[in-house]
C-alpha positions as CSV (number, residue, x, y, z in Angstrom):
1,M,0.0,0.0,0.0
2,S,1.5,3.3,-1.1
3,Q,1.8,6.3,1.2
4,A,-0.6,9.2,0.6
5,H,0.8,12.2,-1.3
6,Q,1.6,15.0,1.2
7,V,0.6,18.4,0.0
8,K,0.5,21.9,1.6
9,M,-3.0,23.3,1.6
10,L,-3.6,27.0,1.8
11,Y,-6.9,28.6,2.6
12,F,-7.7,32.3,1.9
13,S,-10.3,34.9,3.0
14,W,-13.6,33.5,4.3
15,I,-12.6,30.0,3.5
16,R,-9.7,30.4,6.1
17,E,-12.1,32.0,8.6
18,R,-14.6,29.1,8.2
19,V,-12.1,26.2,8.5
20,G,-10.2,28.0,11.3
21,M,-6.7,27.9,9.8
22,G,-4.7,29.4,7.0
23,E,-2.7,26.3,6.0
24,E,-2.0,22.7,6.8
25,T,-0.2,19.7,5.4
26,L,-2.4,16.8,4.3
27,G,-2.0,13.4,3.0
28,L,-4.4,13.1,0.1
29,P,-6.1,9.7,-0.4
30,E,-5.4,7.9,-3.7
31,S,-9.1,8.1,-4.6
32,V,-8.7,11.9,-5.0
33,D,-7.7,12.4,-8.6
34,T,-9.3,15.7,-9.6
35,V,-9.9,19.1,-8.1
36,E,-13.6,18.3,-7.9
37,Q,-12.9,15.1,-5.9
38,L,-10.6,17.1,-3.7
39,L,-13.3,19.6,-2.8
40,S,-15.8,16.8,-2.2
41,W,-13.3,15.0,0.1
42,L,-12.5,18.2,2.0
43,Q,-16.2,18.8,2.6
44,G,-16.5,15.5,4.3
45,R,-13.7,16.2,6.8
46,N,-15.8,18.1,9.3
47,D,-18.6,20.7,9.8
48,Q,-16.3,23.6,9.2
49,F,-15.1,22.4,5.8
50,A,-18.7,21.4,4.9
51,A,-19.7,25.0,5.6
52,A,-16.8,26.6,3.9
53,L,-17.2,24.4,0.7
54,E,-21.0,24.3,0.7
55,F,-21.0,25.6,-2.9
56,P,-17.8,24.1,-4.3
57,E,-18.5,25.3,-7.8
58,I,-17.6,28.9,-6.8
59,I,-14.3,28.0,-5.1
60,R,-11.2,28.9,-7.1
61,V,-8.3,26.4,-6.9
62,A,-4.6,26.8,-7.7
63,L,-2.1,23.9,-8.0
64,D,1.4,25.1,-7.4
65,Q,0.2,28.7,-8.0
66,Q,-1.5,27.9,-11.3
67,H,-5.3,28.4,-11.3
68,V,-7.1,25.3,-12.7
69,D,-10.6,24.1,-13.6
70,H,-12.4,21.7,-11.3
71,D,-12.0,18.8,-13.8
72,Q,-8.2,19.2,-13.7
73,P,-6.3,16.1,-12.5
74,I,-4.4,16.9,-9.4
75,G,-1.2,15.1,-10.1
76,A,1.4,15.6,-7.4
77,P,1.5,19.3,-6.5
78,R,3.5,20.6,-3.6
79,E,0.8,23.2,-2.8
80,I,-2.9,23.6,-3.3
81,A,-4.7,26.9,-2.6
82,L,-8.4,27.5,-2.2
83,F,-9.8,30.9,-2.8
84,P,-13.4,32.3,-2.6
85,P,-14.7,34.1,-5.7
86,M,-13.0,37.5,-6.3
87,T,-15.2,40.5,-5.8
88,G,-14.8,43.9,-7.6
89,G,-14.0,47.0,-5.8
């Protein structure tokens, strides 16, 4: 059985506020292949993540500082960042 890929997760703005942290290091399960699957897996972690990711389709995701679509395969990034939608101003 192979070891889960370790990745640094970064959470910004109200996502950070709702999950209660700005960053953490996680081992991603082998079943998480795409950004969409990652968001779904994170939602199931606890009530804070479920609330923060209640509408996953609006969450912007960057793999190693490159913004990607939700159907993007994750691969083996060193860093994954989650951002709420940007607002004008």
